[in-house]
C-alpha positions as CSV (number, residue, x, y, z in Angstrom):
1,M,-5.2,-20.8,-23.6
2,V,-4.3,-24.4,-24.7
3,L,-3.3,-26.6,-21.6
4,Q,-0.4,-28.0,-23.5
5,D,1.2,-24.5,-23.8
6,V,0.5,-23.7,-20.2
7,L,2.5,-27.0,-19.3
8,Y,5.6,-25.9,-21.1
9,K,8.8,-26.8,-19.0
10,V,6.5,-28.5,-16.2
11,P,8.0,-31.7,-14.8
12,I,5.3,-34.2,-15.5
13,R,4.7,-38.0,-14.4
14,T,1.3,-38.8,-15.8
15,V,-1.5,-37.2,-17.7
16,A,-5.1,-38.6,-18.1
17,G,-7.0,-37.0,-20.8
18,S,-6.2,-34.4,-23.7
19,T,-3.7,-31.5,-23.1
20,A,-5.4,-29.9,-26.1
21,V,-8.1,-28.5,-24.1
22,E,-8.5,-24.8,-23.7
23,I,-8.3,-23.4,-20.1
24,S,-9.8,-20.1,-19.0
25,G,-7.6,-19.5,-15.8
26,L,-5.6,-21.1,-13.0
27,Q,-6.6,-21.2,-9.6
28,L,-4.8,-22.4,-6.1
29,D,-8.0,-21.9,-4.0
30,S,-10.8,-24.4,-4.9
31,R,-13.5,-21.7,-3.5
32,K,-12.4,-19.3,-6.4
33,V,-12.6,-21.9,-9.2
34,K,-14.9,-21.1,-12.1
35,P,-15.8,-23.0,-15.2
36,G,-12.9,-24.0,-17.5
37,T,-10.3,-23.2,-14.8
38,A,-7.3,-25.4,-14.2
39,F,-7.0,-26.1,-10.3
40,I,-3.6,-26.8,-8.9
41,A,-3.4,-29.0,-5.7
42,V,-0.7,-27.8,-3.7
43,K,0.4,-29.2,-0.4
44,G,0.7,-25.9,1.7
45,A,1.9,-25.2,5.2
46,A,-1.8,-24.8,6.4
47,A,-3.9,-27.0,4.1
48,D,-3.4,-29.8,1.4
49,G,-4.9,-28.6,-2.0
50,H,-5.3,-32.2,-2.7
51,L,-8.2,-32.4,-0.2
52,F,-10.1,-29.9,-2.2
53,I,-10.0,-31.5,-5.8
54,D,-13.6,-32.8,-5.7
55,A,-14.8,-29.2,-4.5
56,A,-12.8,-27.6,-7.3
57,I,-14.5,-30.0,-9.9
58,E,-17.8,-29.2,-8.7
59,Q,-17.0,-25.5,-9.0
60,G,-16.2,-26.3,-12.7
61,A,-12.5,-27.0,-12.9
62,T,-11.9,-28.8,-16.2
63,V,-8.2,-29.7,-15.4
64,V,-6.5,-30.8,-12.2
65,V,-2.8,-30.7,-11.6
66,C,-1.7,-32.7,-8.7
67,E,1.1,-34.7,-7.1
68,V,-0.9,-37.5,-5.7
69,W,-3.1,-39.2,-8.1
70,P,-6.8,-39.1,-7.0
71,A,-8.7,-42.4,-6.1
72,V,-11.5,-41.2,-8.4
73,I,-10.8,-40.2,-11.8
74,K,-13.6,-38.3,-13.6
75,E,-14.0,-38.7,-17.4
76,H,-14.8,-35.0,-18.1
77,V,-11.8,-33.8,-16.3
78,V,-8.0,-33.7,-17.4
79,Y,-5.7,-35.0,-14.9
80,V,-2.0,-34.0,-14.8
81,Q,0.3,-35.5,-12.2
82,A,3.3,-33.3,-11.8
83,E,6.7,-33.8,-9.9
84,N,6.0,-30.7,-7.7
85,S,2.6,-29.0,-7.7
86,A,4.0,-25.8,-6.4
87,V,6.7,-25.8,-9.1
88,A,4.2,-26.8,-11.7
89,A,2.1,-23.6,-10.5
90,G,4.9,-21.4,-11.0
91,Y,5.7,-22.4,-14.6
92,M,2.1,-22.6,-15.5
93,A,1.4,-19.1,-14.3
94,H,4.4,-17.8,-16.1
95,N,3.2,-19.4,-19.2
96,F,-0.4,-18.5,-18.9
97,Y,0.5,-14.9,-18.4
98,G,2.7,-14.7,-21.4
99,R,6.1,-15.1,-19.5
100,P,6.2,-11.4,-18.4
101,S,9.4,-11.6,-16.4
102,E,11.3,-12.3,-19.8
103,R,9.8,-9.1,-21.3
104,L,11.3,-6.8,-18.4
105,K,14.4,-6.6,-16.3
106,L,13.5,-8.3,-12.8
107,T,15.9,-7.8,-9.9
108,G,15.1,-9.8,-6.6
109,V,16.3,-8.7,-3.1
110,T,16.7,-11.1,-0.6
111,G,18.0,-11.1,3.0
112,T,16.8,-10.8,6.6
113,N,16.9,-7.0,6.7
114,G,16.9,-4.3,4.2
115,K,14.6,-5.8,1.6
116,T,12.2,-3.4,1.4
117,T,14.4,-0.2,1.7
118,I,16.5,-1.7,-1.2
119,A,13.7,-2.6,-3.5
120,T,11.9,0.7,-2.9
121,L,14.9,2.8,-3.4
122,L,15.8,0.9,-6.7
123,Y,12.3,1.6,-7.8
124,K,12.5,5.4,-6.9
125,L,15.9,5.6,-8.5
126,F,14.7,4.2,-11.8
127,T,11.6,6.1,-11.8
128,R,13.8,9.3,-11.4
129,L,16.3,8.2,-14.2
130,G,13.1,8.0,-16.6
131,Y,11.9,4.5,-16.7
132,T,8.6,3.1,-16.0
133,C,9.0,0.6,-13.0
134,G,7.2,-1.9,-11.0
135,L,7.8,-2.5,-7.1
136,I,6.7,-5.7,-5.4
137,S,7.4,-5.2,-1.6
138,T,6.1,-5.9,2.0
139,V,4.7,-2.2,2.1
140,E,3.0,-1.9,-1.2
141,N,3.1,-2.9,-4.9
142,R,3.5,-0.4,-7.6
143,I,2.6,-0.5,-11.3
144,G,4.2,2.9,-12.6
145,D,2.6,5.4,-10.4
146,V,-0.6,3.2,-9.6
147,I,-0.3,1.7,-6.0
148,V,-1.6,-2.0,-5.6
149,P,-2.1,-3.0,-1.9
150,A,0.4,-5.6,-0.9
151,T,-0.9,-8.9,1.0
152,H,2.5,-10.9,1.3
153,T,6.1,-10.0,0.9
154,T,6.1,-12.1,-2.3
155,P,2.5,-13.0,-3.7
156,D,1.7,-16.6,-4.8
157,A,2.8,-17.7,-8.1
158,I,-0.4,-17.1,-9.7
159,S,-0.9,-13.5,-8.4
160,L,2.8,-12.7,-8.9
161,N,2.6,-13.5,-12.7
162,S,-0.5,-11.7,-13.3
163,L,1.0,-8.8,-11.4
164,L,3.9,-8.8,-13.7
165,K,1.8,-9.1,-16.8
166,Q,0.0,-5.8,-15.6
167,M,3.3,-4.5,-15.2
168,T,4.5,-5.3,-18.9
169,D,1.1,-4.1,-20.1
170,A,1.8,-0.9,-18.6
171,G,5.1,-0.4,-20.2
172,C,7.3,-1.3,-17.1
173,S,10.9,-2.0,-18.2
174,H,12.2,-2.7,-14.8
175,V,10.7,-4.4,-11.6
176,F,12.2,-4.8,-8.3
177,M,10.8,-7.4,-6.1
178,E,11.4,-8.6,-2.5
179,T,12.0,-12.1,-2.5
180,S,11.2,-13.9,0.8
181,S,12.7,-17.0,1.9
182,H,9.0,-18.2,2.3
183,A,8.6,-17.5,-1.5
184,V,11.6,-19.3,-2.6
185,H,11.0,-22.4,-0.4
186,Q,7.4,-22.7,-1.7
187,H,8.4,-22.2,-5.3
188,R,6.5,-19.1,-5.8
189,I,9.3,-17.8,-8.1
190,A,9.5,-20.9,-10.2
191,G,9.6,-20.3,-13.8
192,L,10.8,-16.4,-13.4
193,Q,13.5,-15.1,-15.3
194,Y,15.7,-12.7,-13.0
195,A,18.0,-10.0,-14.5
196,G,19.8,-10.1,-11.2
197,G,19.6,-10.7,-7.4
198,I,20.8,-8.8,-4.3
199,F,21.7,-10.2,-0.9
200,S,21.4,-7.8,2.1
201,N,22.4,-10.0,5.3
202,I,21.0,-13.1,7.1
203,T,20.2,-13.1,10.8
204,H,17.9,-14.8,13.3
205,D,14.6,-14.9,11.8
206,H,11.6,-17.1,10.5
207,L,12.9,-20.2,12.5
208,D,9.1,-20.9,13.2
209,Y,9.0,-22.0,9.5
210,H,12.4,-23.0,8.3
211,K,13.1,-24.8,12.1
212,T,16.9,-24.3,11.6
213,F,19.2,-21.5,10.9
214,D,21.3,-23.7,8.5
215,E,18.0,-24.5,6.5
216,Y,17.1,-20.8,6.4
217,I,20.4,-20.0,4.8
218,R,20.0,-22.8,2.5
219,V,16.9,-21.5,1.1
220,K,18.3,-18.0,0.7
221,K,21.2,-19.3,-1.1
222,S,19.1,-21.4,-3.5
223,F,17.8,-18.0,-4.9
224,F,21.3,-17.4,-6.2
225,D,22.0,-20.9,-7.2
226,S,19.1,-20.7,-9.5
227,L,20.2,-17.5,-11.4
228,P,21.2,-17.5,-15.0
229,A,24.7,-17.0,-16.3
230,A,23.4,-13.6,-18.0
231,A,22.1,-12.4,-14.6
232,F,24.2,-10.5,-11.9
233,A,24.6,-11.5,-8.2
234,I,25.4,-8.8,-5.7
235,S,26.2,-9.6,-1.9
236,N,27.2,-8.1,1.2
237,A,31.0,-8.7,1.7
238,D,30.6,-7.7,5.4
239,D,28.0,-10.3,6.3
240,K,30.0,-13.5,7.3
241,R,27.5,-15.4,4.9
242,G,28.0,-13.1,2.0
243,A,30.5,-15.0,0.2
244,V,28.6,-18.1,0.7
245,M,25.6,-16.8,-0.8
246,L,27.3,-16.6,-4.0
247,Q,29.7,-19.6,-4.1
248,N,27.7,-21.8,-6.4
249,T,25.8,-19.1,-8.7
250,V,26.7,-19.1,-12.3
251,A,25.8,-15.5,-12.5
252,K,28.2,-12.7,-12.5
253,K,29.4,-12.1,-8.9
254,F,29.8,-8.5,-7.4
255,F,30.3,-7.3,-3.7
256,Y,29.5,-4.3,-1.7
257,S,31.3,-3.4,1.4
258,L,32.0,-0.5,4.1
259,K,34.8,-2.5,5.8
260,T,36.9,-4.3,3.0
261,M,37.8,-4.1,-0.6
262,A,34.8,-4.7,-2.8
263,D,33.5,-3.9,-6.2
264,F,31.2,-1.2,-4.6
265,K,33.1,0.3,-1.7
266,G,31.7,2.9,0.8
267,K,32.9,4.9,3.6
268,I,30.8,6.9,6.1
269,L,32.4,10.4,6.7
270,D,29.4,11.8,8.8
271,N,26.0,10.4,10.2
272,S,23.4,12.6,11.5
273,L,19.8,13.5,11.4
274,N,20.6,15.4,8.3
275,G,21.6,12.3,6.6
276,L,24.8,10.4,5.6
277,L,27.8,11.9,4.1
278,M,29.8,9.1,2.4
279,T,32.3,8.2,-0.3
280,V,31.0,5.6,-2.9
281,N,33.9,4.2,-4.8
282,D,35.9,7.4,-3.8
283,V,33.2,9.8,-5.0
284,E,31.7,11.9,-2.0
285,V,28.1,12.0,-1.7
286,N,25.5,13.3,0.7
287,F,22.3,11.1,1.2
288,L,19.1,11.8,2.9
289,L,19.1,8.5,4.7
290,I,20.4,7.9,7.9
291,G,22.4,5.1,9.7
292,E,25.0,2.5,8.9
293,F,22.5,-0.1,7.9
294,N,21.1,2.5,5.2
295,A,24.9,2.9,4.1
296,Y,24.7,-0.7,3.2
297,N,21.3,-0.2,1.5
298,L,22.4,2.4,-0.7
299,L,25.7,0.6,-1.8
300,A,23.4,-2.4,-2.7
301,V,21.2,-0.1,-4.8
302,Y,24.2,1.6,-6.5
303,G,25.6,-1.6,-7.3
304,A,22.5,-3.0,-8.9
305,A,22.2,0.2,-10.8
306,I,25.5,-0.1,-12.3
307,C,25.1,-3.9,-13.1
308,L,21.9,-2.8,-14.9
309,G,23.8,-0.5,-17.1
310,E,23.3,2.9,-15.6
311,D,25.7,5.8,-15.5
312,K,27.6,6.2,-12.2
313,Q,27.4,9.9,-11.7
314,E,23.7,10.0,-12.9
315,V,22.9,7.3,-10.3
316,L,24.7,8.8,-7.5
317,T,23.0,12.3,-8.1
318,A,19.6,10.7,-8.2
319,L,20.0,8.5,-5.1
320,S,21.2,11.7,-3.0
321,V,17.8,13.1,-3.0
322,L,15.8,9.9,-2.3
323,T,14.0,8.9,0.9
324,G,13.5,5.4,2.1
325,A,10.6,3.4,2.5
326,E,7.8,4.0,5.0
327,G,8.1,3.0,8.4
328,R,11.9,2.6,8.2
329,F,13.6,4.8,10.6
330,D,10.6,7.2,10.1
331,Y,11.2,10.0,12.7
332,Q,9.5,13.2,13.6
333,V,10.3,15.9,16.2
334,S,8.0,17.4,18.8
335,A,7.6,21.2,18.4
336,N,8.4,22.2,22.0
337,E,10.5,19.8,23.8
338,R,12.3,18.5,20.6
339,I,11.7,14.8,21.6
340,I,12.5,12.6,18.8
341,G,9.9,9.7,17.8
342,I,11.1,7.1,15.6
343,V,8.8,4.5,14.0
344,D,10.7,1.5,12.6
345,Y,9.8,-2.0,11.4
346,A,12.7,-3.6,13.1
347,H,11.2,-6.9,14.4
348,T,14.3,-9.2,14.4
349,P,17.0,-8.9,17.0
350,D,19.6,-7.7,14.4
351,A,17.3,-5.0,12.9
352,L,16.5,-3.7,16.4
353,L,20.4,-3.6,17.1
354,N,20.8,-1.8,13.8
355,V,18.4,0.9,14.6
356,L,19.7,1.3,18.3
357,A,23.2,1.6,17.1
358,T,22.3,4.3,14.8
359,I,20.2,6.2,17.4
360,K,23.4,5.9,19.9
361,K,25.4,7.5,17.1
362,L,22.9,10.5,16.9
363,K,23.1,11.1,20.6
364,K,24.8,14.2,21.8
365,G,25.3,12.4,25.1
366,Y,22.8,13.0,27.7
367,E,19.4,12.1,26.0
368,Q,17.5,9.1,27.2
369,V,16.6,6.4,24.6
370,I,13.2,5.0,25.4
371,T,12.3,2.0,23.3
372,V,8.6,0.5,22.9
373,V,9.0,-3.0,21.7
374,G,6.8,-6.2,21.1
375,C,7.0,-9.5,19.4
376,G,4.6,-11.0,16.7
377,G,2.3,-14.0,17.8
378,D,2.2,-17.1,15.8
379,R,5.9,-16.6,14.9
380,D,9.5,-17.4,15.9
381,K,9.2,-17.7,19.7
382,T,13.0,-18.0,20.1
383,K,13.9,-14.4,19.2
384,R,11.5,-13.0,22.0
385,P,13.9,-12.9,24.8
386,V,16.9,-12.0,22.5
387,M,14.7,-9.0,21.3
388,A,14.0,-7.9,24.9
389,A,17.7,-8.3,25.8
390,A,18.8,-6.2,22.9
391,A,16.3,-3.4,23.8
392,C,17.3,-3.5,27.5
393,E,21.0,-3.5,26.5
394,H,20.9,-0.5,24.3
395,S,18.0,1.7,25.8
396,D,17.8,3.7,29.0
397,R,14.0,2.8,29.5
398,V,12.0,0.0,27.8
399,I,8.5,-0.8,27.6
400,F,7.5,-4.3,26.4
401,T,3.9,-4.1,24.6
402,S,1.9,-6.1,22.0
403,D,2.9,-6.2,18.4
404,N,0.5,-8.4,16.3
405,P,-0.4,-11.0,18.9
406,R,-2.6,-12.8,16.2
407,S,-4.0,-16.1,18.0
408,E,-1.7,-16.0,21.0
409,E,-2.3,-14.2,24.3
410,P,-0.4,-10.7,24.3
411,D,0.5,-11.3,28.0
412,Q,2.2,-14.5,27.2
413,I,4.2,-13.1,24.4
414,I,5.5,-10.5,27.0
415,R,6.3,-13.3,29.5
416,D,8.2,-15.0,26.7
417,M,10.2,-11.7,26.2
418,E,11.1,-11.5,29.8
419,E,12.1,-14.8,30.2
420,G,15.9,-15.0,31.3
421,L,16.5,-11.2,31.6
422,S,19.2,-10.4,34.1
423,A,18.3,-8.3,37.2
424,A,20.0,-5.3,35.7
425,Y,17.7,-5.5,32.6
426,K,14.6,-6.1,34.7
427,R,15.3,-2.9,36.6
428,K,15.0,-1.1,33.0
429,Y,11.7,-2.2,31.7
430,I,7.8,-1.9,32.4
431,S,5.1,-4.0,30.6
432,I,2.2,-2.4,29.2
433,T,0.0,-4.7,27.1
434,D,-2.0,-2.0,25.3
435,R,0.4,-0.8,22.4
436,K,-1.2,2.7,22.3
437,E,-0.9,3.0,26.1
438,A,2.6,2.0,25.8
439,I,3.5,4.8,23.3
440,K,1.6,7.4,25.2
441,T,3.6,6.3,28.4
442,A,7.0,6.4,26.6
443,I,6.0,10.0,25.6
444,S,5.0,11.0,28.9
445,L,8.5,9.7,30.2
446,A,10.5,11.4,27.8
447,Q,12.2,14.7,28.7
448,K,13.5,17.3,26.6
449,E,15.4,16.2,23.3
450,D,15.0,12.4,24.5
451,I,14.6,9.8,21.6
452,I,11.9,7.3,21.6
453,L,11.7,4.4,19.2
454,V,8.6,2.4,18.6
455,A,9.8,-0.7,16.9
456,G,8.2,-3.5,15.3
457,K,5.4,-2.6,13.0
458,G,6.8,0.4,10.8
459,H,4.6,1.0,7.8
460,E,1.8,-1.3,9.1
461,K,-1.8,0.3,9.5
462,Y,-3.2,-2.5,11.5
463,Q,-2.9,-4.6,14.7
464,E,-4.1,-8.2,14.5
465,I,-5.6,-9.6,17.7
466,K,-7.4,-13.0,17.7
467,G,-7.9,-13.1,13.9
468,V,-9.3,-9.5,13.8
469,R,-7.3,-6.7,12.2
470,S,-8.1,-3.2,13.7
471,H,-6.9,0.0,12.4
472,F,-3.4,0.9,14.3
473,D,-0.6,3.2,13.1
474,D,2.5,3.7,15.1
475,K,3.3,6.8,13.3
476,E,-0.4,8.3,13.7
477,I,-0.3,7.7,17.2
478,V,3.0,9.4,17.9
479,T,2.0,12.3,16.0
480,E,-1.2,12.3,17.9
481,F,0.5,12.2,21.4
482,F,3.0,14.8,20.3
483,K,0.4,17.4,19.3
484,L,-1.0,16.9,22.7
485,L,2.4,17.3,24.2
486,N,2.9,20.6,22.5
487,K,-0.5,22.2,23.7
């Protein structure tokens, strides 16, 4: 493809060489550059791509896109100085792959909690309604029925547009994508055309990256600020920042709520292990999903489907038989003792509180709630004691353990969680660093019909310790120990 066409809409400062040159691909990683590739030097959180320009040229790059003009200019290379290399990467990838987001209906889902469930439910719903759909999520990516493993909540700009092109080539008409704050801030979605956006909620998370909560809010809001007038923007009216998210968008605004008047209004009539009985805009519906947090997710999905032009009754009928995403309130019951084991991805204080609040409503009154919880390494440390306090406040017994410690010492993470806990809370918990042993202990402590929550990892099939990922599946381990319990 001709470089000039690939640079369409890219804000450029200077060019050295001819943009009439053909390029064979785009690359952000100098190690993956092949002859004829355009290398885009992006200043990342971990490394600055400008340091690898010479390495990329040695690998065969014929075009270099950068923000800082190199000290040495090589005659056989075309140099493009962009105002922002990350933005340039987004637009260039969109152009190189034939602007795929313009050929389908792309819906972005953002917020602290609920993104995966909302995106997954939308994918399942529209598939059930007869469409070929794409899904881009934390758990997995899907092109129709084909599963593509997910490495990030939102891939880098080049991988993302390549994936969207594969989706259009496969005949996808709709794509539902988790849109993380990191992706927005790093301009991975630059150049994409969205049909709509959904806001779930915003709570304490990612302050290791965004530094302040106000900055985290600003980044989330900028996604809605960028939506076009033809798009829809749906927000949670019950979140105190729900209205703020949409205040500057030119997209068509809609709200959903359980507590106040809204375009998409719900009311919970019954919540049990059998599911939710709700009214949605005064229509009574039984859903398989459990918990108030899922009531919000269902309203967001319903609203998006209506905004995308679907029939209300058909949407509710299809939604009523859908299950959620893997590792989201994923429960099983032991055969003899009827102990309930719940695996959930809850890794923020608010998500943990939501799950524990749902469990509380499911209790008959006498059961113990035993929570196994840890916090991820190399992530926001300020939420560790908050997570620990939330677990202790709303559980009868708590076991602090490892999550994905990554490069940190697991025992230090647990000490961070313990910091500042009251004497009453300290009497409720024990610490077991080995996660498998912690789950086993929780099950051994459980009495008939008690409820065990294993929080933090959900769908993940690995545990990362000192840079090494080993197979680890919370649900698999709960199943294994339940089988031993039943012998």
